[in-house]
C-alpha positions in Angstrom: -20.6 15.5 12.0 -19.0 12.3 13.4 -20.8 11.2 10.2 -19.6 13.8 8.1 -15.9 13.4 9.2 -16.5 9.3 7.3 -18.6 9.9 4.8 -15.1 10.3 2.6 -14.7 7.0 2.9 -18.1 5.8 0.7 -17.9 4.3 -2.3 -18.8 6.2 -5.0 -22.0 6.0 -6.2 -23.9 6.6 -9.9 -27.6 5.0 -10.3 -26.9 3.2 -7.7 -23.7 1.6 -9.6 -20.8 1.4 -7.6 -18.1 2.9 -8.9 -14.9 1.8 -7.4 -13.8 -0.1 -10.1 -13.9 3.4 -12.6 -11.6 4.7 -9.3 -9.1 1.4 -9.7 -9.0 1.9 -13.6 -8.8 5.1 -14.6 -5.2 5.0 -13.0 -3.5 3.3 -15.5 -4.8 6.2 -18.5 -2.8 8.3 -16.2 1.2 6.5 -17.4 1.7 6.2 -21.1 1.9 4.1 -23.1 5.9 2.8 -24.3 6.8 4.7 -28.4 7.8 3.0 -30.5 10.5 5.8 -31.0 13.9 5.0 -30.8 13.9 8.7 -28.3 11.4 8.7 -25.3 10.3 12.3 -24.4 11.1 12.7 -20.5 8.1 11.9 -18.7 8.1 8.1 -20.2 12.2 8.5 -19.2 11.3 9.5 -16.4 9.1 6.8 -15.4 11.3 4.0 -17.2 14.1 5.4 -14.9 12.2 5.1 -12.0 10.5 1.7 -13.2 14.1 0.1 -13.1 15.6 0.6 -10.7 12.7 -0.1 -8.4 12.8 -3.6 -9.8 16.2 -4.0 -10.0 16.4 -3.2 -5.6 13.9 -5.2 -5.3 15.0 -8.3 -7.1 19.0 -8.2 -5.5 18.2 -9.9 -2.9 15.8 -12.0 -4.5 17.2 -15.6 -6.3 16.5 -15.6 -9.8 13.6 -17.9 -9.3 11.8 -15.2 -7.5 12.9 -12.5 -10.8 9.8 -13.9 -12.5 7.9 -11.4 -9.3 9.3 -8.3 -10.9 6.3 -7.4 -13.1 3.8 -7.3 -10.8 5.3 -6.0 -7.8 6.5 -3.5 -9.6 2.6 -3.0 -11.1 1.4 -3.3 -8.1 4.0 -0.2 -6.3 2.7 2.0 -9.0 -1.0 1.3 -8.8 -0.7 2.0 -4.7 1.6 5.1 -5.3 -1.3 6.3 -7.7 -4.3 4.7 -6.0 -3.1 7.1 -2.4 -1.4 10.0 -3.6 -4.9 10.9 -5.8 -6.4 10.3 -3.1 -5.2 13.7 -1.6 -6.6 15.6 -4.3 -9.6 17.2 -2.8 -13.1 15.6 -4.2 -11.6 12.4 -4.7 -11.7 8.9 -3.7 -9.7 7.2 -2.4 -9.9 3.2 -3.0 -6.4 2.1 -0.7 -9.1 3.4 2.6 -11.4 0.0 2.4 -10.1 -2.7 3.7 -11.6 -5.1 1.9 -9.4 -3.9 -1.5 -6.5 -3.7 0.5 -7.5 -7.6 1.7 -8.2 -8.3 -2.1 -4.7 -7.4 -2.5 -3.0 -8.6 0.4 -4.6 -12.5 1.0 -3.8 -14.0 -2.4 -0.4 -12.2 -3.1 1.4 -14.1 0.4 -0.7 -17.4 -0.2 1.6 -17.6 -3.2 4.4 -17.0 -2.2 3.6 -19.5 0.4 2.3 -22.0 -1.8 5.7 -20.9 -3.9 7.1 -21.9 -0.2 6.0 -25.3 0.4 6.2 -26.1 -3.4 10.3 -25.7 -4.2 10.9 -26.8 -0.2 8.8 -28.2 2.2 11.8 -28.5 5.2 12.6 -25.0 4.8 8.7 -23.7 5.1 8.5 -26.6 7.6 11.3 -24.9 9.2 10.7 -21.7 9.8 7.3 -22.7 12.1 9.7 -24.5 14.6 13.5 -22.3 15.5 16.3 -24.6 15.8 17.7 -25.7 19.8 13.5 -25.8 20.9 13.4 -27.2 23.9 11.0 -30.6 23.9 8.1 -28.9 26.4 8.0 -25.3 24.2 7.3 -27.0 20.9 3.6 -27.7 20.6 3.4 -24.0 21.9 5.9 -22.5 20.0 4.7 -23.6 16.3 0.7 -22.9 16.8 2.7 -19.2 17.8 4.9 -19.2 14.8 1.3 -20.6 12.6 -0.2 -17.9 14.3 2.5 -15.4 13.3 2.5 -17.2 9.9 -1.3 -16.2 9.0 -1.5 -13.0 10.4 0.4 -11.4 7.8 -1.4 -10.2 4.6 -4.0 -8.9 8.0 -0.8 -6.8 9.2 -0.9 -5.6 6.0 -3.9 -4.3 4.1 -4.7 -3.0 8.4 -1.0 -1.6 8.1 -1.9 0.5 4.7 -5.6 1.3 5.4 -5.1 2.5 8.7 -2.1 4.9 7.7 -4.0 6.9 5.1 -7.3 6.7 6.5 -5.9 8.5 9.5 -4.5 10.5 7.8 -7.4 11.9 5.3 -9.3 12.4 8.9 -6.4 15.1 10.2 -6.6 16.5 6.7 -9.8 16.9 7.1 -10.4 17.9 11.4 -7.8 20.8 10.0 -9.2 21.8 7.7 -12.4 21.7 9.1 -10.8 23.7 12.1 -9.1 26.6 9.1 -12.3 27.3 7.9 -13.9 28.5 11.5 -11.8 29.7 12.7 -10.7 32.4 10.1 -14.2 34.8 9.9 -13.2 34.3 14.5 -9.2 34.7 14.5 -7.3 35.1 11.5 -4.7 34.4 13.5 -4.8 31.3 14.4 -6.8 30.6 11.5 -3.4 30.7 9.5 -1.7 29.2 11.7 -3.9 26.1 11.6 -3.5 26.2 7.5 0.4 26.5 7.9 -0.3 23.4 9.6 -2.2 22.5 6.7 -0.4 23.0 4.1 2.9 21.0 6.3 0.4 18.0 7.0 -0.5 17.7 3.0 3.1 17.1 2.6 3.7 14.6 5.6 1.0 12.4 3.4 2.1 12.7 0.6 5.6 11.1 2.0 3.1 8.7 4.1 0.6 7.8 0.5 4.6 6.8 -1.1 5.9 5.0 2.1 3.0 3.0 2.5 3.5 2.2 -1.0 7.0 0.9 -0.3 6.3 -0.6 2.3 3.9 -2.8 1.4 5.8 -4.2 -1.8 8.7 -4.7 0.1 7.1 -6.6 2.9 5.7 -8.7 -0.2 9.0 -9.2 -1.3 10.6 -10.3 1.7 7.8 -13.1 2.5 8.5 -14.2 -1.2 12.5 -14.1 -0.1 11.7 -16.8 2.6 10.0 -19.3 0.8 12.4 -19.5 -2.5 
């Protein structure tokens, strides 16, 4: 039973060829490309409205140097939301439940923000490792603690996204299994579990969206510290 529970997180393959690359490429096909017409259709208008508002909210706290990241962060947000929501459909695979993939997103982008900070304002970047007014005996300890907290950031980004999505998928599968098992035995209890499953699915849609937003928001906050 335990093996069956976690089989849903195994990357799919066809003739021993992993299909995770296909799963990562497919979401981009779902979005309409810009139209040369003067008036866009409703789908494209809604997409542009969402991207404009999200980018404006994300870039407002940053100075002009951080606005170069608008395209990267907005694209990452749309990409993560799409992967998370598509993973809630039956018989689909969610690539963002793989810690390796999430760390592949988190580590390079976090490292880029740190490198930008050390290149543009090294004094300010090093000042983050030692709070002002620290007593002299505590200086080495605080430098070590702040350095560890700095390197934990990308790990926290990847683990947070993986853990939230994995937990949600496991809960949905457990409650769905209980609903099917209880249906012939106790129909009334099965109906209650089905209602619980519906509510949990709605909650998971919200979690899938919020976790993608939190991932990108934290990256923008790390960027804000270094530009």
